[in-house]
KEMARSE-260348 format. One record per residue (C-alpha): residue number from 1; x, y, z. Coordinates in Angstrom, 2 decimals, padded with zeros to 5 digits. Layout:
N
<rec seq="NUM" xx="X" yy="Y" zz="Z"/>
...
! end
This chain:
399
<rec seq="1" xx="-037.57" yy="016.73" zz="-016.45"/>
<rec seq="2" xx="-034.28" yy="017.23" zz="-018.03"/>
<rec seq="3" xx="-033.66" yy="014.68" zz="-020.80"/>
<rec seq="4" xx="-030.91" yy="012.11" zz="-020.10"/>
<rec seq="5" xx="-027.52" yy="012.77" zz="-022.02"/>
<rec seq="6" xx="-026.26" yy="010.43" zz="-023.92"/>
<rec seq="7" xx="-022.43" yy="009.72" zz="-024.29"/>
<rec seq="8" xx="-021.15" yy="011.33" zz="-027.86"/>
<rec seq="9" xx="-019.16" yy="008.81" zz="-029.96"/>
<rec seq="10" xx="-015.79" yy="009.76" zz="-028.83"/>
<rec seq="11" xx="-016.65" yy="009.62" zz="-025.32"/>
<rec seq="12" xx="-018.36" yy="006.13" zz="-026.08"/>
<rec seq="13" xx="-014.82" yy="004.93" zz="-027.63"/>
<rec seq="14" xx="-012.98" yy="006.10" zz="-025.01"/>
<rec seq="15" xx="-014.82" yy="004.22" zz="-022.50"/>
<rec seq="16" xx="-015.12" yy="001.18" zz="-024.52"/>
<rec seq="17" xx="-011.18" yy="001.35" zz="-025.13"/>
<rec seq="18" xx="-010.60" yy="001.62" zz="-021.44"/>
<rec seq="19" xx="-012.81" yy="-001.44" zz="-020.86"/>
<rec seq="20" xx="-011.08" yy="-003.35" zz="-023.33"/>
<rec seq="21" xx="-007.68" yy="-002.58" zz="-021.90"/>
<rec seq="22" xx="-008.66" yy="-003.16" zz="-018.28"/>
<rec seq="23" xx="-010.07" yy="-006.65" zz="-019.29"/>
<rec seq="24" xx="-006.49" yy="-007.23" zz="-020.98"/>
<rec seq="25" xx="-004.77" yy="-006.31" zz="-017.90"/>
<rec seq="26" xx="-006.99" yy="-008.72" zz="-015.79"/>
<rec seq="27" xx="-007.60" yy="-011.66" zz="-017.93"/>
<rec seq="28" xx="-004.46" yy="-011.56" zz="-020.51"/>
<rec seq="29" xx="-004.56" yy="-011.88" zz="-024.13"/>
<rec seq="30" xx="-007.80" yy="-012.41" zz="-025.55"/>
<rec seq="31" xx="-009.51" yy="-012.89" zz="-028.91"/>
<rec seq="32" xx="-011.31" yy="-010.43" zz="-030.65"/>
<rec seq="33" xx="-014.29" yy="-013.14" zz="-029.84"/>
<rec seq="34" xx="-013.59" yy="-013.00" zz="-026.46"/>
<rec seq="35" xx="-013.67" yy="-009.39" zz="-026.11"/>
<rec seq="36" xx="-016.95" yy="-009.24" zz="-028.00"/>
<rec seq="37" xx="-018.59" yy="-011.42" zz="-025.30"/>
<rec seq="38" xx="-017.01" yy="-009.65" zz="-022.31"/>
<rec seq="39" xx="-017.91" yy="-006.18" zz="-023.62"/>
<rec seq="40" xx="-021.05" yy="-006.73" zz="-025.57"/>
<rec seq="41" xx="-019.97" yy="-004.68" zz="-028.24"/>
<rec seq="42" xx="-020.83" yy="-005.47" zz="-032.31"/>
<rec seq="43" xx="-017.85" yy="-006.76" zz="-034.22"/>
<rec seq="44" xx="-017.26" yy="-003.76" zz="-036.15"/>
<rec seq="45" xx="-017.04" yy="-001.98" zz="-032.73"/>
<rec seq="46" xx="-014.40" yy="-004.69" zz="-031.16"/>
<rec seq="47" xx="-012.15" yy="-004.47" zz="-034.91"/>
<rec seq="48" xx="-012.17" yy="-000.45" zz="-034.26"/>
<rec seq="49" xx="-011.24" yy="-000.66" zz="-031.03"/>
<rec seq="50" xx="-008.28" yy="-003.01" zz="-031.64"/>
<rec seq="51" xx="-006.94" yy="-001.05" zz="-034.63"/>
<rec seq="52" xx="-007.25" yy="002.23" zz="-032.59"/>
<rec seq="53" xx="-005.34" yy="000.65" zz="-029.55"/>
<rec seq="54" xx="-002.72" yy="-000.95" zz="-032.03"/>
<rec seq="55" xx="-002.13" yy="002.44" zz="-033.28"/>
<rec seq="56" xx="-001.84" yy="004.25" zz="-030.06"/>
<rec seq="57" xx="001.04" yy="001.37" zz="-029.37"/>
<rec seq="58" xx="-001.32" yy="000.04" zz="-026.55"/>
<rec seq="59" xx="-002.29" yy="-003.61" zz="-027.75"/>
<rec seq="60" xx="-000.60" yy="-005.87" zz="-030.19"/>
<rec seq="61" xx="-001.14" yy="-009.50" zz="-031.84"/>
<rec seq="62" xx="000.87" yy="-011.84" zz="-029.37"/>
<rec seq="63" xx="-000.09" yy="-015.21" zz="-030.60"/>
<rec seq="64" xx="-003.16" yy="-017.31" zz="-031.85"/>
<rec seq="65" xx="-005.93" yy="-019.41" zz="-030.05"/>
<rec seq="66" xx="-008.19" yy="-022.03" zz="-031.12"/>
<rec seq="67" xx="-005.65" yy="-024.55" zz="-032.45"/>
<rec seq="68" xx="-008.16" yy="-027.52" zz="-031.84"/>
<rec seq="69" xx="-010.90" yy="-026.20" zz="-034.40"/>
<rec seq="70" xx="-010.88" yy="-026.34" zz="-038.30"/>
<rec seq="71" xx="-010.06" yy="-022.94" zz="-040.29"/>
<rec seq="72" xx="-007.77" yy="-020.22" zz="-039.50"/>
<rec seq="73" xx="-006.68" yy="-019.63" zz="-035.68"/>
<rec seq="74" xx="-007.97" yy="-016.62" zz="-034.09"/>
<rec seq="75" xx="-005.78" yy="-013.96" zz="-033.07"/>
<rec seq="76" xx="-004.83" yy="-013.35" zz="-029.39"/>
<rec seq="77" xx="-004.54" yy="-009.58" zz="-028.56"/>
<rec seq="78" xx="-002.53" yy="-008.06" zz="-025.53"/>
<rec seq="79" xx="-001.39" yy="-004.94" zz="-023.81"/>
<rec seq="80" xx="001.86" yy="-003.89" zz="-025.06"/>
<rec seq="81" xx="003.08" yy="-004.03" zz="-021.27"/>
<rec seq="82" xx="006.37" yy="-002.12" zz="-021.96"/>
<rec seq="83" xx="004.63" yy="000.86" zz="-023.29"/>
<rec seq="84" xx="005.45" yy="002.40" zz="-019.82"/>
<rec seq="85" xx="006.92" yy="001.35" zz="-016.63"/>
<rec seq="86" xx="006.33" yy="002.46" zz="-012.77"/>
<rec seq="87" xx="008.56" yy="002.43" zz="-009.90"/>
<rec seq="88" xx="007.43" yy="001.91" zz="-006.05"/>
<rec seq="89" xx="009.58" yy="002.96" zz="-003.27"/>
<rec seq="90" xx="009.21" yy="002.19" zz="000.39"/>
<rec seq="91" xx="011.23" yy="004.55" zz="002.66"/>
<rec seq="92" xx="012.35" yy="003.61" zz="005.89"/>
<rec seq="93" xx="014.93" yy="005.32" zz="008.27"/>
<rec seq="94" xx="017.55" yy="002.35" zz="008.04"/>
<rec seq="95" xx="017.16" yy="001.96" zz="004.02"/>
<rec seq="96" xx="015.13" yy="002.15" zz="000.82"/>
<rec seq="97" xx="013.77" yy="-001.01" zz="-001.02"/>
<rec seq="98" xx="012.19" yy="-000.30" zz="-004.61"/>
<rec seq="99" xx="010.25" yy="-002.56" zz="-007.24"/>
<rec seq="100" xx="009.99" yy="-001.62" zz="-011.29"/>
<rec seq="101" xx="006.90" yy="-002.76" zz="-012.92"/>
<rec seq="102" xx="005.50" yy="-002.84" zz="-016.44"/>
<rec seq="103" xx="002.05" yy="-001.61" zz="-017.31"/>
<rec seq="104" xx="000.64" yy="-005.00" zz="-016.94"/>
<rec seq="105" xx="001.84" yy="-005.07" zz="-013.27"/>
<rec seq="106" xx="004.51" yy="-007.58" zz="-013.80"/>
<rec seq="107" xx="007.47" yy="-006.94" zz="-011.42"/>
<rec seq="108" xx="010.97" yy="-006.65" zz="-013.72"/>
<rec seq="109" xx="013.47" yy="-005.10" zz="-011.30"/>
<rec seq="110" xx="014.07" yy="-005.10" zz="-007.71"/>
<rec seq="111" xx="016.61" yy="-003.31" zz="-005.62"/>
<rec seq="112" xx="017.34" yy="-002.12" zz="-002.19"/>
<rec seq="113" xx="019.77" yy="000.63" zz="-000.61"/>
<rec seq="114" xx="020.53" yy="-000.07" zz="003.06"/>
<rec seq="115" xx="021.37" yy="002.98" zz="004.87"/>
<rec seq="116" xx="024.98" yy="002.49" zz="006.47"/>
<rec seq="117" xx="024.83" yy="003.08" zz="010.34"/>
<rec seq="118" xx="027.41" yy="005.97" zz="010.29"/>
<rec seq="119" xx="025.70" yy="007.41" zz="007.11"/>
<rec seq="120" xx="022.13" yy="008.28" zz="008.50"/>
<rec seq="121" xx="022.90" yy="011.64" zz="009.25"/>
<rec seq="122" xx="024.69" yy="012.01" zz="005.55"/>
<rec seq="123" xx="022.07" yy="013.38" zz="003.15"/>
<rec seq="124" xx="023.84" yy="013.55" zz="000.08"/>
<rec seq="125" xx="025.52" yy="009.95" zz="000.70"/>
<rec seq="126" xx="022.00" yy="008.58" zz="001.02"/>
<rec seq="127" xx="020.27" yy="010.29" zz="-001.97"/>
<rec seq="128" xx="023.16" yy="009.03" zz="-004.04"/>
<rec seq="129" xx="023.20" yy="005.73" zz="-003.25"/>
<rec seq="130" xx="019.29" yy="005.41" zz="-003.35"/>
<rec seq="131" xx="019.42" yy="007.17" zz="-007.01"/>
<rec seq="132" xx="022.40" yy="004.51" zz="-007.56"/>
<rec seq="133" xx="020.43" yy="001.22" zz="-006.87"/>
<rec seq="134" xx="017.17" yy="002.57" zz="-008.83"/>
<rec seq="135" xx="019.53" yy="003.29" zz="-011.92"/>
<rec seq="136" xx="021.13" yy="-000.39" zz="-011.61"/>
<rec seq="137" xx="017.52" yy="-001.84" zz="-011.33"/>
<rec seq="138" xx="016.55" yy="000.04" zz="-014.52"/>
<rec seq="139" xx="019.25" yy="-001.08" zz="-016.32"/>
<rec seq="140" xx="019.00" yy="-004.66" zz="-015.17"/>
<rec seq="141" xx="015.33" yy="-004.61" zz="-016.15"/>
<rec seq="142" xx="016.41" yy="-002.54" zz="-019.58"/>
<rec seq="143" xx="013.73" yy="000.07" zz="-018.52"/>
<rec seq="144" xx="014.78" yy="003.07" zz="-020.61"/>
<rec seq="145" xx="012.38" yy="005.37" zz="-018.51"/>
<rec seq="146" xx="009.46" yy="005.74" zz="-015.65"/>
<rec seq="147" xx="006.22" yy="007.04" zz="-016.09"/>
<rec seq="148" xx="005.19" yy="007.04" zz="-012.67"/>
<rec seq="149" xx="006.72" yy="006.75" zz="-009.30"/>
<rec seq="150" xx="005.17" yy="006.26" zz="-005.82"/>
<rec seq="151" xx="007.13" yy="006.90" zz="-002.71"/>
<rec seq="152" xx="005.98" yy="005.49" zz="000.86"/>
<rec seq="153" xx="007.48" yy="007.12" zz="003.86"/>
<rec seq="154" xx="006.92" yy="007.55" zz="007.67"/>
<rec seq="155" xx="005.69" yy="011.32" zz="008.28"/>
<rec seq="156" xx="002.77" yy="013.38" zz="006.78"/>
<rec seq="157" xx="002.42" yy="014.02" zz="003.13"/>
<rec seq="158" xx="000.84" yy="017.45" zz="002.13"/>
<rec seq="159" xx="-002.39" yy="016.13" zz="000.29"/>
<rec seq="160" xx="-002.17" yy="019.77" zz="-001.75"/>
<rec seq="161" xx="001.38" yy="019.81" zz="-003.14"/>
<rec seq="162" xx="002.56" yy="016.31" zz="-002.46"/>
<rec seq="163" xx="005.67" yy="017.30" zz="-000.30"/>
<rec seq="164" xx="006.92" yy="015.26" zz="002.51"/>
<rec seq="165" xx="006.44" yy="017.32" zz="005.83"/>
<rec seq="166" xx="009.62" yy="017.63" zz="007.74"/>
<rec seq="167" xx="009.47" yy="015.31" zz="011.22"/>
<rec seq="168" xx="012.01" yy="016.04" zz="013.68"/>
<rec seq="169" xx="012.46" yy="012.06" zz="014.38"/>
<rec seq="170" xx="013.04" yy="011.71" zz="010.68"/>
<rec seq="171" xx="016.47" yy="011.78" zz="009.01"/>
<rec seq="172" xx="016.76" yy="015.13" zz="006.85"/>
<rec seq="173" xx="017.54" yy="012.81" zz="003.74"/>
<rec seq="174" xx="013.53" yy="011.89" zz="003.71"/>
<rec seq="175" xx="012.12" yy="015.30" zz="002.91"/>
<rec seq="176" xx="014.91" yy="016.18" zz="000.01"/>
<rec seq="177" xx="014.57" yy="012.31" zz="-001.80"/>
<rec seq="178" xx="011.63" yy="012.58" zz="-003.32"/>
<rec seq="179" xx="012.67" yy="015.71" zz="-005.49"/>
<rec seq="180" xx="015.86" yy="014.36" zz="-006.23"/>
<rec seq="181" xx="014.09" yy="011.45" zz="-007.61"/>
<rec seq="182" xx="012.08" yy="013.82" zz="-009.94"/>
<rec seq="183" xx="015.04" yy="015.33" zz="-011.15"/>
<rec seq="184" xx="016.58" yy="011.78" zz="-012.04"/>
<rec seq="185" xx="013.63" yy="010.56" zz="-013.70"/>
<rec seq="186" xx="012.06" yy="013.60" zz="-014.98"/>
<rec seq="187" xx="008.65" yy="012.02" zz="-014.32"/>
<rec seq="188" xx="006.06" yy="012.68" zz="-011.47"/>
<rec seq="189" xx="006.95" yy="011.42" zz="-007.97"/>
<rec seq="190" xx="004.00" yy="011.34" zz="-005.77"/>
<rec seq="191" xx="004.56" yy="010.88" zz="-001.99"/>
<rec seq="192" xx="002.23" yy="009.19" zz="000.02"/>
<rec seq="193" xx="002.22" yy="008.14" zz="004.04"/>
<rec seq="194" xx="003.35" yy="004.44" zz="004.08"/>
<rec seq="195" xx="000.77" yy="003.34" zz="006.24"/>
<rec seq="196" xx="-001.97" yy="004.76" zz="004.07"/>
<rec seq="197" xx="-000.31" yy="002.53" zz="001.40"/>
<rec seq="198" xx="-000.41" yy="-000.44" zz="003.29"/>
<rec seq="199" xx="-004.14" yy="000.21" zz="003.74"/>
<rec seq="200" xx="-004.73" yy="000.24" zz="-000.14"/>
<rec seq="201" xx="-002.78" yy="-002.80" zz="-000.49"/>
<rec seq="202" xx="-005.02" yy="-004.40" zz="002.11"/>
<rec seq="203" xx="-008.30" yy="-003.19" zz="000.49"/>
<rec seq="204" xx="-007.11" yy="-004.24" zz="-003.12"/>
<rec seq="205" xx="-005.80" yy="-007.54" zz="-002.48"/>
<rec seq="206" xx="-005.59" yy="-008.07" zz="001.32"/>
<rec seq="207" xx="-007.55" yy="-008.72" zz="004.42"/>
<rec seq="208" xx="-010.23" yy="-006.15" zz="003.50"/>
<rec seq="209" xx="-010.64" yy="-006.71" zz="-000.42"/>
<rec seq="210" xx="-014.33" yy="-007.41" zz="000.30"/>
<rec seq="211" xx="-014.87" yy="-004.13" zz="002.08"/>
<rec seq="212" xx="-015.42" yy="-000.36" zz="001.16"/>
<rec seq="213" xx="-014.84" yy="001.13" zz="004.59"/>
<rec seq="214" xx="-012.27" yy="000.34" zz="007.14"/>
<rec seq="215" xx="-009.52" yy="001.09" zz="009.15"/>
<rec seq="216" xx="-005.90" yy="-000.44" zz="009.06"/>
<rec seq="217" xx="-004.25" yy="000.02" zz="012.63"/>
<rec seq="218" xx="-000.15" yy="-000.09" zz="012.09"/>
<rec seq="219" xx="001.73" yy="-001.62" zz="014.97"/>
<rec seq="220" xx="005.23" yy="-001.15" zz="014.28"/>
<rec seq="221" xx="008.21" yy="001.06" zz="015.29"/>
<rec seq="222" xx="005.60" yy="003.58" zz="014.92"/>
<rec seq="223" xx="001.86" yy="003.94" zz="015.06"/>
<rec seq="224" xx="-000.49" yy="004.78" zz="012.53"/>
<rec seq="225" xx="-003.63" yy="004.39" zz="010.81"/>
<rec seq="226" xx="-004.84" yy="004.45" zz="007.17"/>
<rec seq="227" xx="-008.42" yy="005.34" zz="007.28"/>
<rec seq="228" xx="-010.83" yy="003.95" zz="004.28"/>
<rec seq="229" xx="-014.40" yy="005.15" zz="003.65"/>
<rec seq="230" xx="-016.77" yy="004.57" zz="000.93"/>
<rec seq="231" xx="-013.92" yy="002.81" zz="-000.82"/>
<rec seq="232" xx="-011.44" yy="006.19" zz="-000.74"/>
<rec seq="233" xx="-008.51" yy="006.95" zz="001.11"/>
<rec seq="234" xx="-009.10" yy="009.85" zz="003.63"/>
<rec seq="235" xx="-006.31" yy="011.71" zz="004.22"/>
<rec seq="236" xx="-007.92" yy="014.73" zz="006.60"/>
<rec seq="237" xx="-007.16" yy="018.49" zz="005.79"/>
<rec seq="238" xx="-003.47" yy="018.55" zz="006.62"/>
<rec seq="239" xx="-002.64" yy="014.83" zz="005.53"/>
<rec seq="240" xx="-002.74" yy="013.89" zz="009.03"/>
<rec seq="241" xx="-005.47" yy="011.38" zz="009.61"/>
<rec seq="242" xx="-004.67" yy="008.40" zz="011.36"/>
<rec seq="243" xx="-001.77" yy="009.69" zz="013.37"/>
<rec seq="244" xx="-002.98" yy="007.46" zz="016.41"/>
<rec seq="245" xx="000.34" yy="007.64" zz="018.09"/>
<rec seq="246" xx="-000.62" yy="010.79" zz="019.51"/>
<rec seq="247" xx="-004.11" yy="009.90" zz="020.79"/>
<rec seq="248" xx="-004.53" yy="010.38" zz="024.61"/>
<rec seq="249" xx="-005.08" yy="007.14" zz="026.12"/>
<rec seq="250" xx="-004.77" yy="005.86" zz="029.42"/>
<rec seq="251" xx="-002.05" yy="004.08" zz="031.11"/>
<rec seq="252" xx="000.77" yy="005.88" zz="029.53"/>
<rec seq="253" xx="001.11" yy="008.21" zz="032.65"/>
<rec seq="254" xx="001.31" yy="011.61" zz="030.65"/>
<rec seq="255" xx="-000.16" yy="013.24" zz="027.87"/>
<rec seq="256" xx="001.34" yy="013.63" zz="024.07"/>
<rec seq="257" xx="002.06" yy="016.85" zz="023.01"/>
<rec seq="258" xx="002.31" yy="018.38" zz="019.50"/>
<rec seq="259" xx="005.90" yy="017.46" zz="019.36"/>
<rec seq="260" xx="005.89" yy="014.18" zz="021.07"/>
<rec seq="261" xx="003.55" yy="011.10" zz="020.97"/>
<rec seq="262" xx="005.50" yy="009.30" zz="023.70"/>
<rec seq="263" xx="002.59" yy="010.04" zz="025.93"/>
<rec seq="264" xx="000.07" yy="008.79" zz="023.49"/>
<rec seq="265" xx="-001.05" yy="005.37" zz="022.21"/>
<rec seq="266" xx="002.44" yy="005.14" zz="021.01"/>
<rec seq="267" xx="003.66" yy="004.75" zz="024.40"/>
<rec seq="268" xx="001.61" yy="001.57" zz="024.60"/>
<rec seq="269" xx="001.74" yy="000.08" zz="021.52"/>
<rec seq="270" xx="004.76" yy="000.54" zz="019.29"/>
<rec seq="271" xx="007.45" yy="-002.13" zz="019.04"/>
<rec seq="272" xx="009.47" yy="-000.54" zz="021.62"/>
<rec seq="273" xx="006.81" yy="-000.76" zz="023.73"/>
<rec seq="274" xx="005.86" yy="-004.36" zz="022.95"/>
<rec seq="275" xx="009.49" yy="-005.53" zz="023.60"/>
<rec seq="276" xx="009.14" yy="-003.99" zz="027.36"/>
<rec seq="277" xx="005.95" yy="-005.68" zz="027.94"/>
<rec seq="278" xx="007.53" yy="-008.81" zz="026.58"/>
<rec seq="279" xx="010.08" yy="-008.41" zz="029.06"/>
<rec seq="280" xx="008.02" yy="-007.61" zz="031.98"/>
<rec seq="281" xx="006.49" yy="-010.88" zz="031.47"/>
<rec seq="282" xx="009.72" yy="-012.67" zz="031.54"/>
<rec seq="283" xx="009.52" yy="-013.79" zz="027.85"/>
<rec seq="284" xx="012.82" yy="-013.95" zz="026.29"/>
<rec seq="285" xx="013.40" yy="-011.19" zz="023.88"/>
<rec seq="286" xx="016.10" yy="-010.33" zz="021.27"/>
<rec seq="287" xx="018.43" yy="-007.53" zz="021.82"/>
<rec seq="288" xx="016.86" yy="-004.21" zz="022.27"/>
<rec seq="289" xx="019.00" yy="-003.12" zz="019.18"/>
<rec seq="290" xx="017.43" yy="-005.70" zz="017.16"/>
<rec seq="291" xx="014.59" yy="-003.55" zz="014.87"/>
<rec seq="292" xx="012.35" yy="-006.84" zz="014.61"/>
<rec seq="293" xx="012.71" yy="-007.94" zz="018.42"/>
<rec seq="294" xx="009.05" yy="-007.15" zz="019.22"/>
<rec seq="295" xx="007.90" yy="-008.75" zz="016.19"/>
<rec seq="296" xx="010.21" yy="-011.98" zz="017.18"/>
<rec seq="297" xx="008.73" yy="-011.73" zz="020.49"/>
<rec seq="298" xx="004.83" yy="-011.72" zz="019.25"/>
<rec seq="299" xx="005.46" yy="-014.58" zz="017.27"/>
<rec seq="300" xx="007.21" yy="-016.72" zz="019.59"/>
<rec seq="301" xx="004.17" yy="-015.71" zz="022.25"/>
<rec seq="302" xx="001.55" yy="-017.18" zz="019.48"/>
<rec seq="303" xx="003.36" yy="-020.03" zz="018.98"/>
<rec seq="304" xx="003.44" yy="-020.68" zz="022.50"/>
<rec seq="305" xx="000.16" yy="-019.77" zz="023.36"/>
<rec seq="306" xx="-000.22" yy="-020.29" zz="027.10"/>
<rec seq="307" xx="001.26" yy="-019.40" zz="030.45"/>
<rec seq="308" xx="003.17" yy="-016.07" zz="030.17"/>
<rec seq="309" xx="002.99" yy="-016.02" zz="026.33"/>
<rec seq="310" xx="-001.00" yy="-015.81" zz="026.86"/>
<rec seq="311" xx="-000.65" yy="-013.33" zz="029.50"/>
<rec seq="312" xx="001.49" yy="-011.11" zz="027.02"/>
<rec seq="313" xx="-000.95" yy="-011.48" zz="024.58"/>
<rec seq="314" xx="-003.64" yy="-010.76" zz="026.68"/>
<rec seq="315" xx="-002.22" yy="-007.67" zz="027.92"/>
<rec seq="316" xx="-001.00" yy="-006.67" zz="024.69"/>
<rec seq="317" xx="-004.54" yy="-006.77" zz="023.00"/>
<rec seq="318" xx="-006.16" yy="-004.60" zz="025.89"/>
<rec seq="319" xx="-003.42" yy="-002.04" zz="024.79"/>
<rec seq="320" xx="-004.58" yy="-002.45" zz="021.13"/>
<rec seq="321" xx="-008.25" yy="-002.60" zz="021.97"/>
<rec seq="322" xx="-007.89" yy="001.08" zz="023.49"/>
<rec seq="323" xx="-006.54" yy="002.87" zz="020.15"/>
<rec seq="324" xx="-009.06" yy="000.55" zz="018.22"/>
<rec seq="325" xx="-011.97" yy="001.64" zz="020.46"/>
<rec seq="326" xx="-011.06" yy="005.63" zz="019.92"/>
<rec seq="327" xx="-010.99" yy="004.74" zz="016.11"/>
<rec seq="328" xx="-014.55" yy="003.40" zz="016.63"/>
<rec seq="329" xx="-015.97" yy="005.79" zz="018.31"/>
<rec seq="330" xx="-015.07" yy="008.42" zz="015.92"/>
<rec seq="331" xx="-015.14" yy="006.21" zz="012.75"/>
<rec seq="332" xx="-017.43" yy="003.34" zz="013.02"/>
<rec seq="333" xx="-015.55" yy="001.53" zz="010.39"/>
<rec seq="334" xx="-016.90" yy="-001.91" zz="011.11"/>
<rec seq="335" xx="-013.97" yy="-003.17" zz="010.58"/>
<rec seq="336" xx="-010.11" yy="-002.67" zz="011.91"/>
<rec seq="337" xx="-007.19" yy="-004.51" zz="010.53"/>
<rec seq="338" xx="-004.16" yy="-005.17" zz="012.67"/>
<rec seq="339" xx="-001.17" yy="-004.34" zz="010.39"/>
<rec seq="340" xx="002.70" yy="-003.54" zz="011.00"/>
<rec seq="341" xx="005.16" yy="-005.48" zz="011.79"/>
<rec seq="342" xx="003.44" yy="-006.59" zz="015.25"/>
<rec seq="343" xx="000.01" yy="-006.62" zz="013.97"/>
<rec seq="344" xx="001.14" yy="-009.38" zz="011.59"/>
<rec seq="345" xx="003.28" yy="-011.06" zz="014.07"/>
<rec seq="346" xx="-000.05" yy="-011.42" zz="016.39"/>
<rec seq="347" xx="-002.13" yy="-012.69" zz="013.40"/>
<rec seq="348" xx="-005.51" yy="-014.10" zz="014.09"/>
<rec seq="349" xx="-004.37" yy="-015.03" zz="017.43"/>
<rec seq="350" xx="-003.99" yy="-011.46" zz="018.55"/>
<rec seq="351" xx="-006.75" yy="-010.07" zz="016.53"/>
<rec seq="352" xx="-009.30" yy="-012.45" zz="017.98"/>
<rec seq="353" xx="-008.08" yy="-010.99" zz="021.53"/>
<rec seq="354" xx="-008.58" yy="-007.31" zz="020.53"/>
<rec seq="355" xx="-012.08" yy="-008.27" zz="018.94"/>
<rec seq="356" xx="-012.95" yy="-009.70" zz="022.48"/>
<rec seq="357" xx="-011.77" yy="-006.83" zz="024.12"/>
<rec seq="358" xx="-013.05" yy="-004.27" zz="022.31"/>
<rec seq="359" xx="-016.60" yy="-005.40" zz="022.46"/>
<rec seq="360" xx="-016.31" yy="-004.79" zz="026.44"/>
<rec seq="361" xx="-015.20" yy="-001.19" zz="025.45"/>
<rec seq="362" xx="-017.49" yy="-000.42" zz="022.62"/>
<rec seq="363" xx="-021.09" yy="-000.40" zz="021.72"/>
<rec seq="364" xx="-020.15" yy="-000.65" zz="017.97"/>
<rec seq="365" xx="-019.68" yy="-003.52" zz="016.37"/>
<rec seq="366" xx="-016.15" yy="-003.93" zz="015.02"/>
<rec seq="367" xx="-014.94" yy="-006.47" zz="013.39"/>
<rec seq="368" xx="-011.01" yy="-007.19" zz="014.17"/>
<rec seq="369" xx="-008.81" yy="-008.68" zz="011.56"/>
<rec seq="370" xx="-005.04" yy="-009.77" zz="010.93"/>
<rec seq="371" xx="-003.73" yy="-007.95" zz="007.61"/>
<rec seq="372" xx="-002.60" yy="-010.46" zz="005.21"/>
<rec seq="373" xx="-000.87" yy="-008.98" zz="002.20"/>
<rec seq="374" xx="002.42" yy="-011.19" zz="001.64"/>
<rec seq="375" xx="006.00" yy="-009.22" zz="001.48"/>
<rec seq="376" xx="005.79" yy="-005.41" zz="001.84"/>
<rec seq="377" xx="002.38" yy="-003.94" zz="001.94"/>
<rec seq="378" xx="003.39" yy="-000.43" zz="001.23"/>
<rec seq="379" xx="005.51" yy="-001.63" zz="-001.76"/>
<rec seq="380" xx="002.20" yy="-003.50" zz="-002.98"/>
<rec seq="381" xx="000.34" yy="-000.03" zz="-002.39"/>
<rec seq="382" xx="002.72" yy="002.11" zz="-004.00"/>
<rec seq="383" xx="002.71" yy="-000.14" zz="-007.08"/>
<rec seq="384" xx="-001.01" yy="-000.24" zz="-007.03"/>
<rec seq="385" xx="-001.10" yy="003.82" zz="-006.92"/>
<rec seq="386" xx="001.73" yy="004.25" zz="-009.37"/>
<rec seq="387" xx="-000.16" yy="001.57" zz="-011.74"/>
<rec seq="388" xx="-003.55" yy="003.51" zz="-011.64"/>
<rec seq="389" xx="-002.03" yy="006.76" zz="-012.49"/>
<rec seq="390" xx="000.04" yy="005.52" zz="-015.39"/>
<rec seq="391" xx="-002.81" yy="003.67" zz="-016.84"/>
<rec seq="392" xx="-005.28" yy="006.59" zz="-016.08"/>
<rec seq="393" xx="-003.04" yy="008.57" zz="-018.25"/>
<rec seq="394" xx="-002.45" yy="006.27" zz="-021.04"/>
<rec seq="395" xx="-005.62" yy="004.35" zz="-020.87"/>
<rec seq="396" xx="-008.14" yy="007.24" zz="-020.54"/>
<rec seq="397" xx="-011.00" yy="007.51" zz="-018.81"/>
<rec seq="398" xx="-012.11" yy="004.82" zz="-016.14"/>
<rec seq="399" xx="-014.82" yy="002.21" zz="-016.37"/>
! end
């Protein structure tokens, strides 16, 4: 029997440092005594740890605690949050939104660049506008540099190179933006499919925070899925795992092709299809040019869930259940989370209907939940990913 290996003193110190830093991120400033309680380390070990992290510029004394006790107050040690900053970007065809955050995860700046209608084909102008918005946000937040940026966008991100693969339906500036950001920031810029980032956000602090395995089904202008298995995001061999818009399903009248998903699940559950379904049920629908028309129609139907509204939601749930059944048959995730603009608008009312229809289609027990991350789940997922990268480099070995 091979004897168990013990960690070297250097490795043990690195592990303990990371544990302490993670605790300071999660709980805020702590005294040395509290760190001893939480880590189980000895007094000398914690003292050495704090001195070491202070020399590295990661920890500093930020105040005092114990004002009500006799004797000198205990020092509070906190993370030096401005030791590094990260950027998260949500890239859509109609614009780009971004946030800047410090190492503690506090948002310090925001910006948005709506793409002018007449410039959607003008790649140079759009890229220059996004860079200018980023520069303004960095100046306003007094952020001198960005350690890591994560960009979420539609389409496929090559898992080997990190490049955004060109898709004919996306504007040309999408594929060029990551390179422009790398040049401006002189820092790593990671590209990820936006649905994958939304899935990570739901896993970290949303509807699936208690699960290690689930699938986020994105119902919006585009259709996609984020596959989380055993706590890890699965991208597939080419980064295309979850491209459910191409899933062949009954009811579309034709099959999808390698270059056109209109004959697949996209034709049943994308925002344009949902808007058309609402019209077919005689429901008032905003102008088709309104990007949020489908979302508004679903919200209105949920608010008045009877008659034509209920019939519309029932048929929509039947459509969504077809895609969910395909996911369940192949992956058996145990849970499907409905996200995207339509999924979030439908909330629990739509999720419950999909669950009932799914029970009729699949022998596999599959819970259906509504996404719960507030704001932009893409930005939330991108920010979490960027912070993981920055902390991994600066903090050392994970716990």
